[in-house]
C-alpha positions in Angstrom: 4.2 24.9 -37.5 4.5 28.1 -37.6 1.1 30.4 -38.8 2.0 32.9 -41.7 -0.4 35.7 -41.9 -1.3 37.7 -44.7 0.1 41.5 -43.9 0.6 42.6 -47.6 -1.4 42.2 -50.5 -0.8 43.0 -53.9 -3.4 43.4 -56.6 -3.2 43.6 -60.3 -5.8 46.3 -61.5 -6.9 46.7 -65.1 -9.5 49.2 -66.4 -11.6 46.0 -67.6 -15.4 45.3 -67.2 -14.4 43.4 -63.8 -12.2 46.1 -62.5 -14.6 47.4 -59.8 -15.4 43.5 -58.6 -11.4 43.0 -58.6 -11.2 46.2 -56.7 -14.0 45.6 -54.1 -13.0 41.8 -53.5 -9.6 42.8 -52.8 -10.5 45.5 -50.5 -12.6 43.0 -48.7 -9.8 40.3 -48.6 -7.4 43.3 -46.9 -10.0 44.1 -44.3 -10.8 40.6 -43.4 -7.3 39.6 -43.4 -6.2 42.9 -41.3 -3.3 43.6 -44.2 -2.4 46.4 -46.6 -3.2 46.7 -50.0 -1.3 47.5 -53.0 -3.1 48.4 -56.1 -0.6 48.0 -59.1 -1.6 49.4 -62.5 0.6 48.4 -65.5 0.7 51.6 -67.5 1.4 55.3 -67.1 -0.7 57.5 -64.9 -3.2 59.7 -66.3 -5.3 62.1 -64.3 -8.4 60.5 -65.9 -7.5 56.8 -64.7 -6.5 58.1 -61.1 -10.0 60.0 -61.1 -11.8 56.9 -62.2 -9.8 54.5 -59.8 -10.7 56.7 -56.7 -14.1 57.0 -57.7 -14.4 53.2 -57.8 -12.8 52.9 -54.1 -15.0 55.9 -53.2 -18.0 53.5 -53.7 -16.6 50.7 -51.6 -19.6 50.1 -48.9 -17.2 49.3 -45.7 -14.2 50.5 -44.1 -11.3 50.9 -45.9 -8.0 49.0 -45.5 -4.5 51.1 -45.7 -3.9 51.0 -49.4 -1.8 52.9 -52.0 -1.6 52.7 -55.7 1.6 51.9 -57.7 1.5 52.9 -61.2 4.4 51.7 -63.5 4.6 51.2 -67.1 6.2 47.4 -68.3 5.7 44.1 -69.2 2.8 42.8 -66.7 4.5 39.8 -65.3 7.5 41.9 -64.5 5.8 44.8 -63.1 3.9 42.7 -60.9 6.7 40.5 -59.5 8.9 43.5 -58.7 6.1 44.7 -56.9 5.4 41.6 -54.7 9.2 41.5 -54.1 9.4 45.6 -53.3 6.5 45.6 -50.8 7.1 42.3 -49.4 3.6 40.8 -50.5 2.4 37.8 -48.6 -0.4 37.3 -51.1 -1.0 38.2 -54.8 -4.8 38.8 -56.2 -5.6 38.2 -60.0 -8.4 37.9 -62.0 -8.2 34.9 -64.1 -10.0 33.3 -67.2 -12.1 30.6 -66.3 -11.0 28.5 -69.1 -8.0 29.4 -71.4 -8.4 28.2 -75.2 -5.7 26.0 -76.8 -3.3 28.8 -78.4 -3.4 30.6 -74.8 -2.7 27.7 -73.0 0.8 27.0 -75.0 1.8 30.7 -75.1 0.6 31.2 -71.4 -1.5 33.7 -69.7 0.0 36.5 -67.1 -2.1 34.7 -64.6 -0.5 31.6 -65.6 3.0 32.9 -65.5 2.5 34.8 -62.3 1.4 31.5 -60.5 4.8 29.8 -61.5 7.0 32.8 -60.6 5.3 34.8 -57.9 7.7 34.9 -54.5 4.1 34.5 -52.5 0.6 33.2 -52.3 -1.7 33.6 -55.4 -5.2 33.4 -55.1 -7.3 33.5 -58.8 -10.8 34.8 -58.9 -12.6 33.6 -61.7 -15.8 35.1 -60.7 -15.5 38.4 -58.6 -18.0 40.0 -57.4 -19.1 43.7 -56.2 -21.6 42.5 -53.6 -19.7 40.1 -51.1 -20.5 36.2 -52.1 -19.4 34.4 -48.8 -17.0 31.6 -48.9 -18.6 28.8 -47.1 -16.4 25.6 -48.0 -13.1 25.3 -49.7 -11.1 21.8 -50.7 -7.4 21.6 -50.1 -5.4 18.9 -51.4 -3.5 16.4 -48.9 -1.4 14.4 -51.5 2.0 13.2 -49.9 4.4 16.1 -50.2 6.4 18.1 -48.2 4.5 21.3 -48.7 1.1 19.6 -48.0 1.1 20.5 -44.3 1.8 24.1 -44.9 -1.2 24.0 -47.5 -3.5 22.5 -45.0 -2.7 24.9 -42.3 -2.8 28.0 -44.7 -6.3 26.5 -45.7 -7.6 26.7 -42.2 -6.1 30.5 -41.5 -7.7 31.4 -44.9 -10.9 30.1 -44.1 -11.3 30.9 -40.8 -10.6 34.6 -41.7 -13.4 34.8 -44.5 -15.9 32.6 -42.1 -16.4 29.6 -44.1 -18.0 26.5 -42.6 -16.2 23.3 -44.5 -12.8 22.4 -45.3 -12.4 19.0 -47.6 -9.0 17.4 -47.6 -8.6 15.5 -50.7 -6.4 12.7 -50.9 -5.7 12.1 -54.6 -4.5 8.6 -55.3 -3.3 7.3 -58.3 -5.3 4.4 -60.1 -1.8 2.7 -60.8 -1.4 2.4 -57.4 -3.6 -0.9 -57.3 -1.6 -3.2 -59.5 -4.2 -5.7 -59.7 -6.1 -6.6 -63.0 -9.7 -7.2 -62.5 -11.2 -9.4 -64.5 -13.1 -11.7 -62.5 -15.1 -11.6 -59.1 -12.0 -12.8 -57.1 -10.0 -10.2 -58.7 -12.5 -7.6 -58.0 -12.6 -8.3 -54.4 -8.6 -8.1 -54.0 -8.6 -4.7 -56.1 -11.2 -3.7 -53.2 -9.4 -4.2 -50.5 -6.1 -3.0 -51.8 -8.0 0.3 -52.2 -9.6 0.3 -48.5 -6.2 -0.5 -47.0 -4.5 2.7 -49.2 -7.4 4.4 -48.1 -6.7 3.8 -44.4 -3.3 4.5 -45.0 -3.5 7.8 -46.5 -6.3 8.5 -44.1 -3.8 8.1 -41.2 -1.2 10.7 -42.7 -3.5 13.2 -42.9 -4.9 12.7 -39.5 -1.7 13.2 -38.2 -1.0 16.5 -40.0 -4.4 17.8 -39.0 -3.4 17.0 -35.3 -0.5 19.3 -35.9 -2.8 22.5 -36.8 -2.8 25.1 -34.2 -6.3 24.9 -32.4 -6.6 28.7 -32.6 -6.9 28.9 -36.3 -9.1 25.5 -36.6 -11.9 27.6 -35.4 -15.4 26.1 -35.6 -14.5 24.5 -39.2 -16.0 21.1 -40.3 -12.8 19.2 -41.6 -13.7 16.1 -43.9 -10.7 13.8 -45.4 -12.2 12.4 -48.8 -9.5 10.0 -50.7 -10.3 9.6 -54.6 -8.5 7.6 -57.2 -7.5 9.3 -60.3 -5.2 11.4 -61.9 -3.6 14.1 -60.0 -4.8 17.6 -60.6 -7.6 16.5 -62.8 -9.4 14.6 -60.0 -8.9 17.3 -57.0 -10.1 19.9 -59.9 -13.5 17.8 -61.0 -14.0 16.9 -57.3 -14.1 21.0 -56.5 -16.4 21.4 -59.2 -18.7 18.5 -58.3 -19.1 19.5 -54.9 -19.3 23.2 -55.7 -16.6 24.4 -53.4 -16.2 28.2 -53.3 -12.2 27.9 -52.9 -9.7 25.5 -53.9 -6.2 25.1 -52.3 -3.0 23.6 -53.8 0.6 23.6 -53.6 2.6 25.8 -55.6 3.9 24.5 -58.9 7.4 23.2 -59.0 9.7 24.6 -61.7 8.3 23.5 -65.2 10.0 22.5 -68.4 8.6 22.9 -71.6 7.8 19.1 -71.6 5.4 19.9 -69.0 3.7 22.6 -70.9 2.8 20.1 -73.5 2.2 17.3 -71.2 0.2 18.8 -68.3 -0.1 17.3 -64.9 -0.9 18.2 -61.5 -1.7 22.0 -61.2 -1.3 22.3 -64.7 -5.0 20.7 -64.9 -6.3 23.1 -62.8 -4.9 26.0 -64.4 -6.2 25.1 -67.9 -9.7 24.9 -66.7 -10.2 26.3 -63.4 -13.1 24.7 -61.4 -13.5 27.7 -58.6 -11.6 30.4 -57.2 -8.0 28.8 -56.3 -5.4 29.8 -53.8 -1.8 28.7 -54.7 0.3 28.4 -51.2 4.0 29.3 -52.1 
């Protein structure tokens, strides 16, 4: 397994009430990951806007990373995608609405579209802060998927860079994987035994992945493996909310059809009701 580090970070900059918090979060991330930062404003550059942006950056309490600002008018999705490609970005940071309304869900927000199309990892921030709030714990998906091993490795890299203490690998197991109808004590025992066997099998699979994670990026993180039965996407999002995780790490979504949008699943559940900050590994 080769460790993929973040060397170039792109952040979308909009002159909204959260602009200072979003910029400060991006500056801090760039310092912690030892990466250069590209700030992208979708719109024409004006003297007033440039001065306002420099004033915000000057107020950052800490060492500044290597950064530059790009000004480009156009469609927000197209501009940010082009920036990620042209700047060879490893990570795109976006501010996100915590819960999208029904109309916006069907139309698709800028963050949702970029999450599907971005060529790099995407970090969605729902509560950016001017003053740093340490990331103490994170949840990462451990489902049986070709990209899961990379997602888990990336979670270790990100958490070790952010100075976190705990990582929980959550294995979402579909309820229908136990095809036993419970209608009496005997069937209940059979169902319980079947679930325990599935948990043991899944735990062995995840432990095999964890053995391949390089020691130098494991750090001192406490690692917990937690199997849960339920709907994929919805269950892990609910779990992350209940345990108050600071970050949820997920595999990137596959290419979706209109049918998938109308009947959400997996990552779509999380994007429609973000439980915490979410890192999507491409």
